[in-house]
C-alpha positions in Angstrom: 180.3 89.5 90.7 177.2 92.5 91.0 179.0 94.7 93.0 182.3 95.2 90.7 179.4 95.2 87.6 178.9 98.0 89.6 181.6 99.9 90.7 182.7 99.6 86.6 179.9 101.1 85.6 180.3 104.0 88.0 184.1 104.3 87.0 183.3 104.6 83.1 180.1 106.9 83.9 182.5 109.4 85.6 185.4 108.8 83.3 183.7 109.6 80.5 180.8 112.8 81.7 183.0 114.4 84.6 180.7 114.0 87.4 178.7 111.0 85.8 176.9 113.8 83.6 173.6 112.2 81.8 174.6 113.4 77.8 178.5 112.3 77.7 178.8 113.8 74.0 176.5 115.4 71.5 176.6 114.3 67.8 174.8 116.2 64.9 173.3 115.3 61.8 171.8 117.6 59.7 172.4 121.0 57.1 173.5 124.6 57.4 171.2 125.1 60.1 174.0 123.2 62.3 177.1 122.7 59.9 180.5 123.6 62.1 182.1 123.2 58.8 182.4 120.5 57.3 181.4 122.1 53.4 185.4 123.7 53.8 186.8 120.2 53.2 184.3 119.1 49.8 184.0 120.7 46.1 180.8 123.1 46.8 180.2 126.6 46.5 178.1 126.4 49.3 180.6 127.2 52.2 181.0 130.0 54.7 184.6 130.0 56.1 185.2 133.7 55.1 184.8 137.0 56.8 182.3 138.7 57.8 180.9 134.6 59.0 182.1 134.3 62.1 183.2 137.3 63.4 181.4 136.7 67.1 183.1 133.3 67.1 186.0 132.6 69.7 188.8 134.9 68.0 186.7 135.8 65.0 187.3 133.4 63.5 185.0 132.3 60.6 184.9 128.1 60.6 182.2 127.3 57.7 179.4 127.6 60.4 176.4 129.7 58.6 176.4 132.1 61.2 178.0 135.5 62.7 178.8 133.0 65.4 178.0 130.0 67.2 175.3 127.6 65.7 172.9 125.6 68.2 174.6 122.6 68.5 178.0 124.6 70.0 175.3 126.5 72.0 173.0 122.8 73.7 176.7 121.4 74.4 177.9 124.2 76.2 174.0 124.3 78.0 174.9 120.5 79.2 178.1 121.2 80.4 180.8 120.1 77.4 182.8 121.8 75.4 181.5 125.5 74.1 181.8 124.1 70.5 181.2 121.2 68.4 183.3 120.0 66.3 183.5 119.4 62.6 184.3 115.9 61.6 185.9 116.6 58.0 188.1 119.4 60.2 191.5 118.6 59.7 192.3 120.4 63.4 190.5 117.9 65.5 191.0 114.7 66.0 189.2 111.6 67.6 190.0 112.9 71.3 188.0 116.3 70.6 185.3 114.3 69.0 184.9 111.8 72.2 182.7 114.7 73.3 180.9 115.7 70.5 181.2 116.0 66.5 179.0 117.6 64.0 178.9 115.2 60.9 175.9 118.2 59.1 176.9 119.5 55.7 175.5 123.1 54.3 172.8 122.2 51.7 172.2 118.6 52.2 168.4 116.9 52.6 166.4 113.6 53.6 166.2 113.7 49.4 169.5 112.7 47.9 168.8 114.6 45.0 168.5 117.9 47.2 172.1 117.1 48.1 172.8 116.9 44.9 171.7 120.3 43.7 175.2 122.3 45.1 176.9 118.7 45.6 177.3 118.5 49.0 177.0 115.6 51.5 174.5 113.5 51.2 172.4 112.1 54.6 173.7 108.6 53.3 177.4 110.2 53.4 176.8 111.5 57.0 176.2 108.2 58.3 178.7 106.5 56.4 181.1 109.1 58.9 179.5 108.6 61.7 180.1 104.5 61.1 183.7 105.0 60.4 183.7 107.9 63.9 182.0 104.8 65.9 185.3 102.6 65.3 188.3 105.4 65.8 186.1 106.3 69.0 186.2 102.1 70.1 190.5 101.8 69.4 190.7 105.3 71.1 188.1 105.0 74.0 187.9 101.1 74.5 184.7 99.0 73.8 183.0 99.4 76.7 183.5 103.5 76.8 183.1 103.7 73.3 179.3 102.4 73.4 178.5 104.5 76.5 179.7 107.4 74.7 177.4 106.1 71.6 174.5 105.2 74.0 174.3 108.5 76.1 174.9 110.7 73.7 172.4 113.5 72.3 171.8 113.6 69.0 170.7 116.4 66.9 169.0 115.7 64.0 167.6 119.5 62.1 167.3 119.3 58.2 164.6 119.1 55.8 164.1 122.6 54.9 166.7 122.6 51.5 164.2 120.1 50.6 161.9 122.1 50.0 163.3 125.0 49.5 166.0 123.9 46.8 164.5 120.9 45.6 160.7 121.0 45.7 159.9 124.6 44.6 163.4 125.0 42.9 163.8 121.7 40.7 160.6 121.2 38.2 161.3 117.4 38.0 160.5 116.9 41.2 156.9 118.4 41.0 155.9 117.5 37.8 156.4 113.4 40.1 154.9 114.8 43.2 152.6 116.6 44.9 153.6 118.2 48.3 151.9 116.3 49.3 153.3 112.9 48.5 157.0 114.8 48.9 156.1 115.8 52.7 155.4 111.4 52.7 158.7 110.7 51.0 160.6 113.0 53.2 158.5 111.2 56.3 159.7 108.0 54.8 162.9 108.7 54.3 163.4 110.8 58.3 161.9 107.7 59.7 164.7 105.4 58.1 167.6 107.9 59.1 166.5 107.2 62.9 166.3 103.1 62.6 169.1 103.5 60.4 171.5 105.2 63.4 169.4 103.1 66.6 170.8 100.2 64.8 174.1 101.6 65.3 173.2 102.9 69.0 172.0 105.9 69.3 169.6 106.3 71.7 169.1 109.4 72.7 167.8 111.6 69.8 166.0 115.5 69.1 164.3 116.1 66.0 164.4 119.2 64.9 161.2 120.7 63.4 161.0 123.2 60.0 161.2 126.9 61.1 158.7 129.0 59.1 161.3 129.3 56.1 158.3 131.6 54.0 159.5 134.6 56.4 163.5 133.9 56.1 164.3 137.3 54.0 165.7 135.2 50.5 162.2 134.4 50.3 160.3 137.7 51.6 162.8 139.3 48.5 161.3 136.2 45.9 157.8 137.7 47.6 158.0 141.0 46.5 160.2 140.4 43.3 157.1 138.3 42.2 154.3 141.1 42.9 153.3 140.0 46.3 154.7 142.1 48.6 157.0 141.8 50.9 155.5 139.9 54.0 156.3 135.9 53.8 155.9 133.5 52.1 152.2 132.2 53.6 152.1 129.2 51.8 156.3 128.1 52.8 155.0 128.5 56.1 152.0 126.4 55.6 153.6 123.3 54.3 156.4 124.0 57.5 153.5 123.9 60.1 152.2 120.7 58.5 155.0 118.2 57.4 156.3 119.4 61.5 152.8 117.7 62.6 153.7 114.9 60.5 157.4 114.7 62.0 156.1 115.0 65.8 153.7 112.6 64.8 156.7 110.1 63.9 158.2 110.7 66.5 155.6 109.5 68.8 155.4 106.3 66.8 159.1 105.8 67.0 159.4 105.9 70.7 156.4 103.3 71.1 158.1 101.3 68.6 161.4 101.0 69.3 162.6 99.4 72.8 165.4 102.5 74.7 164.2 104.9 72.0 164.2 108.4 73.6 163.2 111.0 71.2 162.3 114.6 71.8 161.0 116.5 68.7 162.2 120.3 69.4 159.9 122.3 67.0 161.5 125.9 66.5 158.2 127.2 64.3 156.0 129.3 67.2 158.7 131.1 68.8 160.7 131.7 65.8 158.0 133.2 64.5 157.1 135.3 67.6 160.3 136.7 67.5 159.9 137.6 63.8 156.6 139.4 64.3 157.7 141.2 67.6 160.9 141.5 67.4 161.6 144.7 70.0 160.4 142.4 72.8 163.5 140.2 72.4 165.7 142.8 72.0 166.1 143.1 67.8 165.4 146.1 65.8 165.3 144.3 62.2 163.8 140.8 61.1 162.6 141.6 57.3 165.9 141.8 56.2 169.5 140.3 57.7 172.5 141.8 58.9 174.9 140.4 56.2 175.1 143.0 52.9 171.9 144.0 51.6 170.0 141.4 53.6 168.1 140.2 51.5 169.0 137.6 49.2 172.9 137.0 49.9 174.3 134.1 51.3 177.8 132.6 51.0 180.1 133.6 49.2 177.8 136.6 48.6 178.4 137.3 52.0 181.7 138.7 51.8 183.9 140.9 53.8 184.2 143.4 51.3 180.5 144.1 50.9 180.1 147.8 51.8 176.3 146.8 53.9 176.9 144.8 56.0 175.9 145.7 59.6 177.5 146.2 62.5 176.0 145.1 64.8 174.3 141.8 64.5 173.0 141.5 67.4 170.5 144.0 66.4 168.9 141.6 63.6 166.7 138.1 63.7 168.6 137.1 60.5 172.2 136.9 60.0 172.5 136.4 56.2 169.2 136.2 53.8 168.8 131.8 54.8 170.4 131.9 58.4 169.7 133.8 61.7 171.7 134.9 64.0 174.1 133.2 67.2 171.4 136.0 69.6 168.3 134.1 67.7 169.8 130.7 67.6 170.2 131.2 71.5 167.0 132.5 72.1 165.9 128.8 70.0 168.2 126.7 71.8 166.9 128.2 75.6 163.3 127.6 74.2 164.2 123.7 73.7 166.1 123.3 76.8 163.3 124.5 78.8 160.5 122.6 76.8 162.2 118.9 75.1 165.8 118.9 75.9 165.0 119.7 79.5 164.6 115.9 79.8 168.2 114.9 78.6 169.3 116.9 81.9 
């Protein structure tokens, strides 16, 4: 009987993940750092399903990714021997047969705090989880209970959000700042992040990569704000300090959850240091420009302000660290993903 069980398990492994791949699917939650185009299907101004977005994607197609090409989950999926991109759950061009090896629930503009998603009328994190539950039901109908459970438990979950909670919420909405100090707000977000991990753990997720905050004070938009306020054209150091502090708290949360939750394997993928190295010494990584973005003037534009009619957009995004005023180019994303594959995600290979 035991032998039959082992044979059955091997057959499941082989049929789902090729030659018994350790990660059969990439499942994505988060914001515009990882959104593959879900915002195309909702009523929000925060979209990127038009040129020049996507000009370096397959076929030069704008997909709703906030990049000239692919975003990190696409590159991670490819690195794990899966498809070269992870499709958006709400994209009508794809169905459960596509999503069985990777699916993205992320929504540009969202955050841990529901108030963050309300700013630009995007999908809140709780709704991303509802879509995930719906996906599980579809997956079980498509693959059968046993195979679906295997995919759900062995998939790698990419979780990437938090920047909007600070830049679009705390530092933008006076109501949030009047109610909480920055430390209090970080602790609220930490509680929400922990609850999210517990929610998807309760739904069967076991392998997770929790992405830290980038040096958000060095985004071209924040540099422009700094300059407009008469503080020079450097990074906003206070925003970077917040990112570093919050990353420290996230790292501690990840350690605690690994100790407390049986079978959970979560890593903290921190982009801060490698991203800062790229920004401070762009030429070392093959870039020419780090202070402004490729799209439009590169100082404040993203979304609809970064469109095909803008005459200022650069001709070669590979020379730029940032694609628009808020998001990196595919080349930058690839350097960061390569760093993750060597230092955190390698334990899932």
